[in-house]
PDBQT receptor file of N, H, CA, C and O in Angstrom, charges set to zero:
ATOM      1  N   UNK A   1      62.633  94.645 132.222  1.00  0.00    +0.000 N 
ATOM      2  CA  UNK A   1      63.733  95.534 131.881  1.00  0.00    +0.000 C 
ATOM      3  C   UNK A   1      64.995  94.709 131.633  1.00  0.00    +0.000 C 
ATOM      4  O   UNK A   1      65.296  93.792 132.397  1.00  0.00    +0.000 OA
ATOM      5  N   UNK A   2      65.722  95.024 130.585  1.00  0.00    +0.000 N 
ATOM      6  H   UNK A   2      65.478  95.769 129.964  1.00  0.00    +0.000 HD
ATOM      7  CA  UNK A   2      66.940  94.309 130.224  1.00  0.00    +0.000 C 
ATOM      8  C   UNK A   2      68.090  94.715 131.144  1.00  0.00    +0.000 C 
ATOM      9  O   UNK A   2      68.255  95.893 131.460  1.00  0.00    +0.000 OA
ATOM     10  N   UNK A   3      68.889  93.722 131.574  1.00  0.00    +0.000 N 
ATOM     11  H   UNK A   3      68.755  92.765 131.318  1.00  0.00    +0.000 HD
ATOM     12  CA  UNK A   3      70.071  94.037 132.377  1.00  0.00    +0.000 C 
ATOM     13  C   UNK A   3      71.156  94.596 131.470  1.00  0.00    +0.000 C 
ATOM     14  O   UNK A   3      71.424  94.041 130.404  1.00  0.00    +0.000 OA
ATOM     15  N   UNK A   4      71.785  95.700 131.891  1.00  0.00    +0.000 N 
ATOM     16  H   UNK A   4      71.567  96.150 132.756  1.00  0.00    +0.000 HD
ATOM     17  CA  UNK A   4      72.872  96.298 131.137  1.00  0.00    +0.000 C 
ATOM     18  C   UNK A   4      74.192  95.739 131.616  1.00  0.00    +0.000 C 
ATOM     19  O   UNK A   4      74.320  95.382 132.787  1.00  0.00    +0.000 OA
ATOM     20  N   UNK A   5      75.186  95.654 130.729  1.00  0.00    +0.000 N 
ATOM     21  H   UNK A   5      75.082  95.945 129.778  1.00  0.00    +0.000 HD
ATOM     22  CA  UNK A   5      76.511  95.241 131.187  1.00  0.00    +0.000 C 
ATOM     23  C   UNK A   5      77.044  96.271 132.178  1.00  0.00    +0.000 C 
ATOM     24  O   UNK A   5      76.704  97.450 132.083  1.00  0.00    +0.000 OA
ATOM     25  N   UNK A   6      77.867  95.844 133.116  1.00  0.00    +0.000 N 
ATOM     26  H   UNK A   6      78.143  94.885 133.192  1.00  0.00    +0.000 HD
ATOM     27  CA  UNK A   6      78.402  96.806 134.066  1.00  0.00    +0.000 C 
ATOM     28  C   UNK A   6      79.336  97.784 133.357  1.00  0.00    +0.000 C 
ATOM     29  O   UNK A   6      80.051  97.407 132.428  1.00  0.00    +0.000 OA
ATOM     30  N   UNK A   7      79.325  99.033 133.799  1.00  0.00    +0.000 N 
ATOM     31  H   UNK A   7      78.744  99.339 134.553  1.00  0.00    +0.000 HD
ATOM     32  CA  UNK A   7      80.255 100.022 133.267  1.00  0.00    +0.000 C 
ATOM     33  C   UNK A   7      81.616  99.761 133.899  1.00  0.00    +0.000 C 
ATOM     34  O   UNK A   7      81.714  99.532 135.105  1.00  0.00    +0.000 OA
ATOM     35  N   UNK A   8      82.657  99.798 133.086  1.00  0.00    +0.000 N 
ATOM     36  H   UNK A   8      82.577  99.984 132.107  1.00  0.00    +0.000 HD
ATOM     37  CA  UNK A   8      84.006  99.556 133.584  1.00  0.00    +0.000 C 
ATOM     38  C   UNK A   8      84.633 100.880 134.004  1.00  0.00    +0.000 C 
ATOM     39  O   UNK A   8      84.615 101.839 133.233  1.00  0.00    +0.000 OA
ATOM     40  N   UNK A   9      85.185 100.950 135.210  1.00  0.00    +0.000 N 
ATOM     41  H   UNK A   9      85.199 100.172 135.837  1.00  0.00    +0.000 HD
ATOM     42  CA  UNK A   9      85.770 102.208 135.659  1.00  0.00    +0.000 C 
ATOM     43  C   UNK A   9      87.040 102.561 134.889  1.00  0.00    +0.000 C 
ATOM     44  O   UNK A   9      87.751 101.684 134.398  1.00  0.00    +0.000 OA
ATOM     45  N   UNK A  10      87.310 103.855 134.793  1.00  0.00    +0.000 N 
ATOM     46  H   UNK A  10      86.733 104.568 135.192  1.00  0.00    +0.000 HD
ATOM     47  CA  UNK A  10      88.548 104.346 134.184  1.00  0.00    +0.000 C 
ATOM     48  C   UNK A  10      89.728 103.679 134.881  1.00  0.00    +0.000 C 
ATOM     49  O   UNK A  10      89.751 103.565 136.106  1.00  0.00    +0.000 OA
ATOM     50  N   UNK A  11      90.704 103.242 134.094  1.00  0.00    +0.000 N 
ATOM     51  H   UNK A  11      90.684 103.334 133.098  1.00  0.00    +0.000 HD
ATOM     52  CA  UNK A  11      91.887 102.577 134.641  1.00  0.00    +0.000 C 
ATOM     53  C   UNK A  11      91.815 101.059 134.605  1.00  0.00    +0.000 C 
ATOM     54  O   UNK A  11      92.814 100.391 134.875  1.00  0.00    +0.000 OA
ATOM     55  N   UNK A  12      90.650 100.498 134.274  1.00  0.00    +0.000 N 
ATOM     56  H   UNK A  12      89.839 101.040 134.055  1.00  0.00    +0.000 HD
ATOM     57  CA  UNK A  12      90.493  99.046 134.201  1.00  0.00    +0.000 C 
ATOM     58  C   UNK A  12      91.243  98.502 132.991  1.00  0.00    +0.000 C 
ATOM     59  O   UNK A  12      91.110  99.033 131.888  1.00  0.00    +0.000 OA
ATOM     60  N   UNK A  13      92.030  97.450 133.189  1.00  0.00    +0.000 N 
ATOM     61  H   UNK A  13      92.139  97.019 134.085  1.00  0.00    +0.000 HD
ATOM     62  CA  UNK A  13      92.744  96.782 132.089  1.00  0.00    +0.000 C 
ATOM     63  C   UNK A  13      91.780  95.832 131.399  1.00  0.00    +0.000 C 
ATOM     64  O   UNK A  13      91.107  95.036 132.055  1.00  0.00    +0.000 OA
ATOM     65  N   UNK A  14      91.712  95.915 130.064  1.00  0.00    +0.000 N 
ATOM     66  H   UNK A  14      92.258  96.561 129.531  1.00  0.00    +0.000 HD
ATOM     67  CA  UNK A  14      90.756  95.119 129.304  1.00  0.00    +0.000 C 
ATOM     68  C   UNK A  14      91.399  94.530 128.048  1.00  0.00    +0.000 C 
ATOM     69  O   UNK A  14      92.434  94.996 127.573  1.00  0.00    +0.000 OA
ATOM     70  N   UNK A  15      90.738  93.480 127.526  1.00  0.00    +0.000 N 
ATOM     71  H   UNK A  15      89.896  93.102 127.912  1.00  0.00    +0.000 HD
ATOM     72  CA  UNK A  15      91.078  92.886 126.224  1.00  0.00    +0.000 C 
ATOM     73  C   UNK A  15      89.795  92.890 125.401  1.00  0.00    +0.000 C 
ATOM     74  O   UNK A  15      88.722  92.548 125.895  1.00  0.00    +0.000 OA
ATOM     75  N   UNK A  16      89.927  93.285 124.137  1.00  0.00    +0.000 N 
ATOM     76  H   UNK A  16      90.799  93.563 123.735  1.00  0.00    +0.000 HD
ATOM     77  CA  UNK A  16      88.783  93.319 123.227  1.00  0.00    +0.000 C 
ATOM     78  C   UNK A  16      88.597  91.930 122.625  1.00  0.00    +0.000 C 
ATOM     79  O   UNK A  16      89.559  91.327 122.150  1.00  0.00    +0.000 OA
ATOM     80  N   UNK A  17      87.365  91.419 122.641  1.00  0.00    +0.000 N 
ATOM     81  H   UNK A  17      86.584  91.909 123.028  1.00  0.00    +0.000 HD
ATOM     82  CA  UNK A  17      87.137  90.067 122.150  1.00  0.00    +0.000 C 
ATOM     83  C   UNK A  17      86.356  90.010 120.838  1.00  0.00    +0.000 C 
ATOM     84  O   UNK A  17      86.061  88.920 120.346  1.00  0.00    +0.000 OA
ATOM     85  N   UNK A  18      86.012  91.179 120.259  1.00  0.00    +0.000 N 
ATOM     86  H   UNK A  18      86.252  92.064 120.658  1.00  0.00    +0.000 HD
ATOM     87  CA  UNK A  18      85.252  91.180 119.014  1.00  0.00    +0.000 C 
ATOM     88  C   UNK A  18      85.469  92.504 118.287  1.00  0.00    +0.000 C 
ATOM     89  O   UNK A  18      85.662  93.544 118.916  1.00  0.00    +0.000 OA
ATOM     90  N   UNK A  19      85.435  92.453 116.963  1.00  0.00    +0.000 N 
ATOM     91  H   UNK A  19      85.278  91.608 116.452  1.00  0.00    +0.000 HD
ATOM     92  CA  UNK A  19      85.443  93.673 116.170  1.00  0.00    +0.000 C 
ATOM     93  C   UNK A  19      86.813  94.104 115.689  1.00  0.00    +0.000 C 
ATOM     94  O   UNK A  19      87.775  93.336 115.702  1.00  0.00    +0.000 OA
ATOM     95  N   UNK A  20      86.872  95.339 115.271  1.00  0.00    +0.000 N 
ATOM     96  H   UNK A  20      86.091  95.963 115.260  1.00  0.00    +0.000 HD
ATOM     97  CA  UNK A  20      88.075  95.919 114.664  1.00  0.00    +0.000 C 
ATOM     98  C   UNK A  20      89.315  95.794 115.535  1.00  0.00    +0.000 C 
ATOM     99  O   UNK A  20      90.411  95.588 115.013  1.00  0.00    +0.000 OA
ATOM    100  N   UNK A  21      89.170  95.911 116.835  1.00  0.00    +0.000 N 
ATOM    101  H   UNK A  21      88.279  96.077 117.259  1.00  0.00    +0.000 HD
ATOM    102  CA  UNK A  21      90.307  95.890 117.758  1.00  0.00    +0.000 C 
ATOM    103  C   UNK A  21      90.477  94.541 118.462  1.00  0.00    +0.000 C 
ATOM    104  O   UNK A  21      91.141  94.456 119.495  1.00  0.00    +0.000 OA
ATOM    105  N   UNK A  22      89.883  93.505 117.909  1.00  0.00    +0.000 N 
ATOM    106  H   UNK A  22      89.344  93.574 117.070  1.00  0.00    +0.000 HD
ATOM    107  CA  UNK A  22      89.896  92.180 118.536  1.00  0.00    +0.000 C 
ATOM    108  C   UNK A  22      91.307  91.758 118.936  1.00  0.00    +0.000 C 
ATOM    109  O   UNK A  22      92.264  91.954 118.186  1.00  0.00    +0.000 OA
ATOM    110  N   UNK A  23      91.418  91.183 120.117  1.00  0.00    +0.000 N 
ATOM    111  H   UNK A  23      90.641  91.025 120.726  1.00  0.00    +0.000 HD
ATOM    112  CA  UNK A  23      92.649  90.640 120.708  1.00  0.00    +0.000 C 
ATOM    113  C   UNK A  23      93.626  91.701 121.198  1.00  0.00    +0.000 C 
ATOM    114  O   UNK A  23      94.719  91.354 121.647  1.00  0.00    +0.000 OA
ATOM    115  N   UNK A  24      93.277  92.962 121.130  1.00  0.00    +0.000 N 
ATOM    116  H   UNK A  24      92.390  93.244 120.765  1.00  0.00    +0.000 HD
ATOM    117  CA  UNK A  24      94.167  94.006 121.643  1.00  0.00    +0.000 C 
ATOM    118  C   UNK A  24      93.848  94.251 123.105  1.00  0.00    +0.000 C 
ATOM    119  O   UNK A  24      92.709  94.080 123.540  1.00  0.00    +0.000 OA
ATOM    120  N   UNK A  25      94.855  94.651 123.857  1.00  0.00    +0.000 N 
ATOM    121  H   UNK A  25      95.780  94.791 123.504  1.00  0.00    +0.000 HD
ATOM    122  CA  UNK A  25      94.666  94.991 125.259  1.00  0.00    +0.000 C 
ATOM    123  C   UNK A  25      94.931  96.467 125.459  1.00  0.00    +0.000 C 
ATOM    124  O   UNK A  25      95.635  97.108 124.678  1.00  0.00    +0.000 OA
ATOM    125  N   UNK A  26      94.353  96.988 126.523  1.00  0.00    +0.000 N 
ATOM    126  H   UNK A  26      93.782  96.467 127.157  1.00  0.00    +0.000 HD
ATOM    127  CA  UNK A  26      94.541  98.395 126.827  1.00  0.00    +0.000 C 
ATOM    128  C   UNK A  26      93.891  98.743 128.150  1.00  0.00    +0.000 C 
ATOM    129  O   UNK A  26      93.583  97.873 128.964  1.00  0.00    +0.000 OA
ATOM    130  N   UNK A  27      93.690 100.033 128.345  1.00  0.00    +0.000 N 
ATOM    131  H   UNK A  27      93.939 100.740 127.684  1.00  0.00    +0.000 HD
ATOM    132  CA  UNK A  27      93.147 100.565 129.591  1.00  0.00    +0.000 C 
ATOM    133  C   UNK A  27      91.949 101.445 129.279  1.00  0.00    +0.000 C 
ATOM    134  O   UNK A  27      91.992 102.255 128.352  1.00  0.00    +0.000 OA
ATOM    135  N   UNK A  28      90.870 101.287 130.058  1.00  0.00    +0.000 N 
ATOM    136  H   UNK A  28      90.836 100.630 130.810  1.00  0.00    +0.000 HD
ATOM    137  CA  UNK A  28      89.704 102.160 129.893  1.00  0.00    +0.000 C 
ATOM    138  C   UNK A  28      90.132 103.584 130.243  1.00  0.00    +0.000 C 
ATOM    139  O   UNK A  28      90.608 103.851 131.346  1.00  0.00    +0.000 OA
ATOM    140  N   UNK A  29      89.953 104.500 129.273  1.00  0.00    +0.000 N 
ATOM    141  H   UNK A  29      89.566 104.283 128.376  1.00  0.00    +0.000 HD
ATOM    142  CA  UNK A  29      90.391 105.879 129.453  1.00  0.00    +0.000 C 
ATOM    143  C   UNK A  29      89.250 106.810 129.852  1.00  0.00    +0.000 C 
ATOM    144  O   UNK A  29      89.471 107.814 130.529  1.00  0.00    +0.000 OA
ATOM    145  N   UNK A  30      88.028 106.476 129.432  1.00  0.00    +0.000 N 
ATOM    146  H   UNK A  30      87.848 105.660 128.882  1.00  0.00    +0.000 HD
ATOM    147  CA  UNK A  30      86.921 107.388 129.699  1.00  0.00    +0.000 C 
ATOM    148  C   UNK A  30      85.607 106.702 129.365  1.00  0.00    +0.000 C 
ATOM    149  O   UNK A  30      85.534 105.894 128.440  1.00  0.00    +0.000 OA
ATOM    150  N   UNK A  31      84.568 107.031 130.128  1.00  0.00    +0.000 N 
ATOM    151  H   UNK A  31      84.626 107.687 130.880  1.00  0.00    +0.000 HD
ATOM    152  CA  UNK A  31      83.217 106.630 129.739  1.00  0.00    +0.000 C 
ATOM    153  C   UNK A  31      82.838 107.502 128.550  1.00  0.00    +0.000 C 
ATOM    154  O   UNK A  31      83.380 108.593 128.378  1.00  0.00    +0.000 OA
ATOM    155  N   UNK A  32      81.920 107.029 127.741  1.00  0.00    +0.000 N 
ATOM    156  H   UNK A  32      81.479 106.142 127.881  1.00  0.00    +0.000 HD
ATOM    157  CA  UNK A  32      81.540 107.858 126.600  1.00  0.00    +0.000 C 
ATOM    158  C   UNK A  32      80.039 108.127 126.558  1.00  0.00    +0.000 C 
ATOM    159  O   UNK A  32      79.598 109.247 126.817  1.00  0.00    +0.000 OA
ATOM    160  N   UNK A  33      79.284 107.136 126.242  1.00  0.00    +0.000 N 
ATOM    161  H   UNK A  33      79.643 106.226 126.032  1.00  0.00    +0.000 HD
ATOM    162  CA  UNK A  33      77.866 107.376 125.982  1.00  0.00    +0.000 C 
ATOM    163  C   UNK A  33      77.120 106.057 125.988  1.00  0.00    +0.000 C 
ATOM    164  O   UNK A  33      77.684 104.993 126.244  1.00  0.00    +0.000 OA
ATOM    165  N   UNK A  34      75.852 106.164 125.702  1.00  0.00    +0.000 N 
ATOM    166  H   UNK A  34      75.394 107.028 125.494  1.00  0.00    +0.000 HD
ATOM    167  CA  UNK A  34      75.021 104.979 125.496  1.00  0.00    +0.000 C 
ATOM    168  C   UNK A  34      74.539 104.992 124.057  1.00  0.00    +0.000 C 
ATOM    169  O   UNK A  34      74.133 106.029 123.533  1.00  0.00    +0.000 OA
ATOM    170  N   UNK A  35      74.589 103.825 123.425  1.00  0.00    +0.000 N 
ATOM    171  H   UNK A  35      74.919 102.982 123.851  1.00  0.00    +0.000 HD
ATOM    172  CA  UNK A  35      73.982 103.692 122.106  1.00  0.00    +0.000 C 
ATOM    173  C   UNK A  35      72.476 103.821 122.255  1.00  0.00    +0.000 C 
ATOM    174  O   UNK A  35      71.964 103.749 123.371  1.00  0.00    +0.000 OA
ATOM    175  N   UNK A  36      71.758 104.009 121.159  1.00  0.00    +0.000 N 
ATOM    176  H   UNK A  36      72.175 104.067 120.252  1.00  0.00    +0.000 HD
ATOM    177  CA  UNK A  36      70.294 104.098 121.266  1.00  0.00    +0.000 C 
ATOM    178  C   UNK A  36      69.679 102.900 121.981  1.00  0.00    +0.000 C 
ATOM    179  O   UNK A  36      68.619 103.026 122.594  1.00  0.00    +0.000 OA
ATOM    180  N   UNK A  37      70.331 101.738 121.912  1.00  0.00    +0.000 N 
ATOM    181  H   UNK A  37      71.192 101.636 121.414  1.00  0.00    +0.000 HD
ATOM    182  CA  UNK A  37      69.808 100.545 122.583  1.00  0.00    +0.000 C 
ATOM    183  C   UNK A  37      70.244 100.494 124.040  1.00  0.00    +0.000 C 
ATOM    184  O   UNK A  37      70.125  99.453 124.687  1.00  0.00    +0.000 OA
ATOM    185  N   UNK A  38      70.752 101.614 124.564  1.00  0.00    +0.000 N 
ATOM    186  H   UNK A  38      70.849 102.459 124.039  1.00  0.00    +0.000 HD
ATOM    187  CA  UNK A  38      71.180 101.721 125.976  1.00  0.00    +0.000 C 
ATOM    188  C   UNK A  38      72.418 100.883 126.268  1.00  0.00    +0.000 C 
ATOM    189  O   UNK A  38      72.580 100.387 127.383  1.00  0.00    +0.000 OA
ATOM    190  N   UNK A  39      73.287 100.721 125.285  1.00  0.00    +0.000 N 
ATOM    191  H   UNK A  39      73.156 101.123 124.380  1.00  0.00    +0.000 HD
ATOM    192  CA  UNK A  39      74.503  99.937 125.479  1.00  0.00    +0.000 C 
ATOM    193  C   UNK A  39      75.658 100.860 125.841  1.00  0.00    +0.000 C 
ATOM    194  O   UNK A  39      75.948 101.792 125.091  1.00  0.00    +0.000 OA
ATOM    195  N   UNK A  40      76.333 100.626 126.980  1.00  0.00    +0.000 N 
ATOM    196  H   UNK A  40      76.097  99.869 127.589  1.00  0.00    +0.000 HD
ATOM    197  CA  UNK A  40      77.430 101.488 127.380  1.00  0.00    +0.000 C 
ATOM    198  C   UNK A  40      78.653 101.329 126.476  1.00  0.00    +0.000 C 
ATOM    199  O   UNK A  40      78.994 100.225 126.053  1.00  0.00    +0.000 OA
ATOM    200  N   UNK A  41      79.299 102.453 126.193  1.00  0.00    +0.000 N 
ATOM    201  H   UNK A  41      79.022 103.350 126.537  1.00  0.00    +0.000 HD
ATOM    202  CA  UNK A  41      80.528 102.502 125.418  1.00  0.00    +0.000 C 
ATOM    203  C   UNK A  41      81.626 103.136 126.269  1.00  0.00    +0.000 C 
ATOM    204  O   UNK A  41      81.355 103.998 127.105  1.00  0.00    +0.000 OA
ATOM    205  N   UNK A  42      82.851 102.708 126.050  1.00  0.00    +0.000 N 
ATOM    206  H   UNK A  42      83.071 102.008 125.371  1.00  0.00    +0.000 HD
ATOM    207  CA  UNK A  42      83.987 103.336 126.740  1.00  0.00    +0.000 C 
ATOM    208  C   UNK A  42      85.120 103.539 125.732  1.00  0.00    +0.000 C 
ATOM    209  O   UNK A  42      85.226 102.811 124.745  1.00  0.00    +0.000 OA
ATOM    210  N   UNK A  43      85.957 104.533 125.995  1.00  0.00    +0.000 N 
ATOM    211  H   UNK A  43      85.871 105.124 126.797  1.00  0.00    +0.000 HD
ATOM    212  CA  UNK A  43      87.179 104.731 125.225  1.00  0.00    +0.000 C 
ATOM    213  C   UNK A  43      88.256 103.871 125.850  1.00  0.00    +0.000 C 
ATOM    214  O   UNK A  43      88.443 103.885 127.067  1.00  0.00    +0.000 OA
ATOM    215  N   UNK A  44      88.978 103.109 125.008  1.00  0.00    +0.000 N 
ATOM    216  H   UNK A  44      88.827 103.097 124.019  1.00  0.00    +0.000 HD
ATOM    217  CA  UNK A  44      90.089 102.275 125.463  1.00  0.00    +0.000 C 
ATOM    218  C   UNK A  44      91.362 102.788 124.790  1.00  0.00    +0.000 C 
ATOM    219  O   UNK A  44      91.408 102.940 123.569  1.00  0.00    +0.000 OA
ATOM    220  N   UNK A  45      92.393 103.054 125.593  1.00  0.00    +0.000 N 
ATOM    221  H   UNK A  45      92.356 102.930 126.585  1.00  0.00    +0.000 HD
ATOM    222  CA  UNK A  45      93.716 103.395 125.057  1.00  0.00    +0.000 C 
ATOM    223  C   UNK A  45      94.504 102.104 125.000  1.00  0.00    +0.000 C 
ATOM    224  O   UNK A  45      94.686 101.435 126.016  1.00  0.00    +0.000 OA
ATOM    225  N   UNK A  46      94.977 101.749 123.798  1.00  0.00    +0.000 N 
ATOM    226  H   UNK A  46      94.829 102.293 122.972  1.00  0.00    +0.000 HD
ATOM    227  CA  UNK A  46      95.633 100.463 123.599  1.00  0.00    +0.000 C 
ATOM    228  C   UNK A  46      97.107 100.508 123.971  1.00  0.00    +0.000 C 
ATOM    229  O   UNK A  46      97.762 101.544 123.858  1.00  0.00    +0.000 OA
ATOM    230  N   UNK A  47      97.617  99.361 124.417  1.00  0.00    +0.000 N 
ATOM    231  H   UNK A  47      97.086  98.519 124.508  1.00  0.00    +0.000 HD
ATOM    232  CA  UNK A  47      99.027  99.223 124.770  1.00  0.00    +0.000 C 
ATOM    233  C   UNK A  47      99.906  99.516 123.559  1.00  0.00    +0.000 C 
ATOM    234  O   UNK A  47      99.528  99.243 122.420  1.00  0.00    +0.000 OA
ATOM    235  N   UNK A  48     101.079 100.074 123.824  1.00  0.00    +0.000 N 
ATOM    236  H   UNK A  48     101.386 100.296 124.749  1.00  0.00    +0.000 HD
ATOM    237  CA  UNK A  48     102.054 100.292 122.765  1.00  0.00    +0.000 C 
ATOM    238  C   UNK A  48     101.864 101.573 121.979  1.00  0.00    +0.000 C 
ATOM    239  O   UNK A  48     102.445 101.726 120.905  1.00  0.00    +0.000 OA
ATOM    240  N   UNK A  49     101.078 102.479 122.479  1.00  0.00    +0.000 N 
ATOM    241  H   UNK A  49     100.605 102.355 123.351  1.00  0.00    +0.000 HD
ATOM    242  CA  UNK A  49     100.890 103.729 121.745  1.00  0.00    +0.000 C 
ATOM    243  C   UNK A  49      99.782 104.562 122.323  1.00  0.00    +0.000 C 
ATOM    244  O   UNK A  49      99.319 104.338 123.442  1.00  0.00    +0.000 OA
ATOM    245  N   UNK A  50      99.367 105.523 121.543  1.00  0.00    +0.000 N 
ATOM    246  H   UNK A  50      99.743 105.705 120.635  1.00  0.00    +0.000 HD
ATOM    247  CA  UNK A  50      98.317 106.428 122.005  1.00  0.00    +0.000 C 
ATOM    248  C   UNK A  50      97.007 106.210 121.269  1.00  0.00    +0.000 C 
ATOM    249  O   UNK A  50      96.065 106.980 121.455  1.00  0.00    +0.000 OA
ATOM    250  N   UNK A  51      96.927 105.166 120.429  1.00  0.00    +0.000 N 
ATOM    251  H   UNK A  51      97.693 104.540 120.278  1.00  0.00    +0.000 HD
ATOM    252  CA  UNK A  51      95.691 104.890 119.696  1.00  0.00    +0.000 C 
ATOM    253  C   UNK A  51      94.564 104.542 120.671  1.00  0.00    +0.000 C 
ATOM    254  O   UNK A  51      94.754 103.800 121.635  1.00  0.00    +0.000 OA
ATOM    255  N   UNK A  52      93.401 105.096 120.390  1.00  0.00    +0.000 N 
ATOM    256  H   UNK A  52      93.248 105.699 119.607  1.00  0.00    +0.000 HD
ATOM    257  CA  UNK A  52      92.225 104.827 121.212  1.00  0.00    +0.000 C 
ATOM    258  C   UNK A  52      91.118 104.275 120.347  1.00  0.00    +0.000 C 
ATOM    259  O   UNK A  52      91.049 104.550 119.149  1.00  0.00    +0.000 OA
ATOM    260  N   UNK A  53      90.245 103.488 120.972  1.00  0.00    +0.000 N 
ATOM    261  H   UNK A  53      90.301 103.265 121.945  1.00  0.00    +0.000 HD
ATOM    262  CA  UNK A  53      89.086 102.963 120.266  1.00  0.00    +0.000 C 
ATOM    263  C   UNK A  53      87.854 103.087 121.137  1.00  0.00    +0.000 C 
ATOM    264  O   UNK A  53      87.936 102.943 122.356  1.00  0.00    +0.000 OA
ATOM    265  N   UNK A  54      86.722 103.352 120.527  1.00  0.00    +0.000 N 
ATOM    266  H   UNK A  54      86.655 103.470 119.536  1.00  0.00    +0.000 HD
ATOM    267  CA  UNK A  54      85.442 103.417 121.225  1.00  0.00    +0.000 C 
ATOM    268  C   UNK A  54      84.816 102.032 121.133  1.00  0.00    +0.000 C 
ATOM    269  O   UNK A  54      84.475 101.574 120.043  1.00  0.00    +0.000 OA
ATOM    270  N   UNK A  55      84.665 101.363 122.280  1.00  0.00    +0.000 N 
ATOM    271  H   UNK A  55      84.943 101.735 123.165  1.00  0.00    +0.000 HD
ATOM    272  CA  UNK A  55      84.278  99.956 122.321  1.00  0.00    +0.000 C 
ATOM    273  C   UNK A  55      83.030  99.781 123.185  1.00  0.00    +0.000 C 
ATOM    274  O   UNK A  55      82.912 100.385 124.251  1.00  0.00    +0.000 OA
ATOM    275  N   UNK A  56      82.101  98.949 122.713  1.00  0.00    +0.000 N 
ATOM    276  H   UNK A  56      82.197  98.458 121.846  1.00  0.00    +0.000 HD
ATOM    277  CA  UNK A  56      80.944  98.583 123.527  1.00  0.00    +0.000 C 
ATOM    278  C   UNK A  56      81.414  97.697 124.678  1.00  0.00    +0.000 C 
ATOM    279  O   UNK A  56      82.206  96.778 124.469  1.00  0.00    +0.000 OA
ATOM    280  N   UNK A  57      80.942  97.963 125.868  1.00  0.00    +0.000 N 
ATOM    281  H   UNK A  57      80.298  98.709 126.038  1.00  0.00    +0.000 HD
ATOM    282  CA  UNK A  57      81.375  97.233 127.063  1.00  0.00    +0.000 C 
ATOM    283  C   UNK A  57      81.171  95.726 126.909  1.00  0.00    +0.000 C 
ATOM    284  O   UNK A  57      81.956  94.945 127.446  1.00  0.00    +0.000 OA
ATOM    285  N   UNK A  58      80.138  95.307 126.190  1.00  0.00    +0.000 N 
ATOM    286  H   UNK A  58      79.501  95.941 125.754  1.00  0.00    +0.000 HD
ATOM    287  CA  UNK A  58      79.874  93.861 126.063  1.00  0.00    +0.000 C 
ATOM    288  C   UNK A  58      80.972  93.129 125.297  1.00  0.00    +0.000 C 
ATOM    289  O   UNK A  58      81.025  91.900 125.341  1.00  0.00    +0.000 OA
ATOM    290  N   UNK A  59      81.839  93.838 124.606  1.00  0.00    +0.000 N 
ATOM    291  H   UNK A  59      81.797  94.836 124.570  1.00  0.00    +0.000 HD
ATOM    292  CA  UNK A  59      82.933  93.202 123.849  1.00  0.00    +0.000 C 
ATOM    293  C   UNK A  59      84.258  93.245 124.590  1.00  0.00    +0.000 C 
ATOM    294  O   UNK A  59      85.299  92.968 123.995  1.00  0.00    +0.000 OA
ATOM    295  N   UNK A  60      84.248  93.585 125.867  1.00  0.00    +0.000 N 
ATOM    296  H   UNK A  60      83.402  93.810 126.351  1.00  0.00    +0.000 HD
ATOM    297  CA  UNK A  60      85.475  93.708 126.648  1.00  0.00    +0.000 C 
ATOM    298  C   UNK A  60      85.514  92.678 127.772  1.00  0.00    +0.000 C 
ATOM    299  O   UNK A  60      84.498  92.363 128.390  1.00  0.00    +0.000 OA
ATOM    300  N   UNK A  61      86.714  92.166 128.016  1.00  0.00    +0.000 N 
ATOM    301  H   UNK A  61      87.540  92.422 127.514  1.00  0.00    +0.000 HD
ATOM    302  CA  UNK A  61      86.960  91.304 129.181  1.00  0.00    +0.000 C 
ATOM    303  C   UNK A  61      88.012  91.982 130.038  1.00  0.00    +0.000 C 
ATOM    304  O   UNK A  61      88.963  92.565 129.516  1.00  0.00    +0.000 OA
ATOM    305  N   UNK A  62      87.845  91.908 131.351  1.00  0.00    +0.000 N 
ATOM    306  H   UNK A  62      87.073  91.435 131.774  1.00  0.00    +0.000 HD
ATOM    307  CA  UNK A  62      88.878  92.437 132.253  1.00  0.00    +0.000 C 
ATOM    308  C   UNK A  62      90.130  91.590 132.149  1.00  0.00    +0.000 C 
ATOM    309  O   UNK A  62      90.053  90.369 132.012  1.00  0.00    +0.000 OA
ATOM    310  N   UNK A  63      91.288  92.242 132.215  1.00  0.00    +0.000 N 
ATOM    311  H   UNK A  63      91.350  93.234 132.327  1.00  0.00    +0.000 HD
ATOM    312  CA  UNK A  63      92.569  91.555 132.249  1.00  0.00    +0.000 C 
ATOM    313  C   UNK A  63      93.056  91.611 133.687  1.00  0.00    +0.000 C 
ATOM    314  O   UNK A  63      93.080  92.675 134.306  1.00  0.00    +0.000 OA
ATOM    315  N   UNK A  64      93.443  90.460 134.209  1.00  0.00    +0.000 N 
ATOM    316  H   UNK A  64      93.424  89.596 133.706  1.00  0.00    +0.000 HD
ATOM    317  CA  UNK A  64      93.905  90.429 135.608  1.00  0.00    +0.000 C 
ATOM    318  C   UNK A  64      95.390  90.425 135.690  1.00  0.00    +0.000 C 
ATOM    319  O   UNK A  64      95.948  90.400 136.787  1.00  0.00    +0.000 OA
TER     320      UNK A  64
């Protein structure tokens, strides 16, 4: 069985490291779903506004 990335709890500060929102930081706003390949997705609200993006957990790093 493949190990899944850990789900990030709501309120976790993250930075996107790949894709459309690369290098942006924000806060996990909500869990969303699993892709068909069982990959967890979360909604991230980005700093500086109300824009949100649906991001695969594997493309996120926690910000300390």
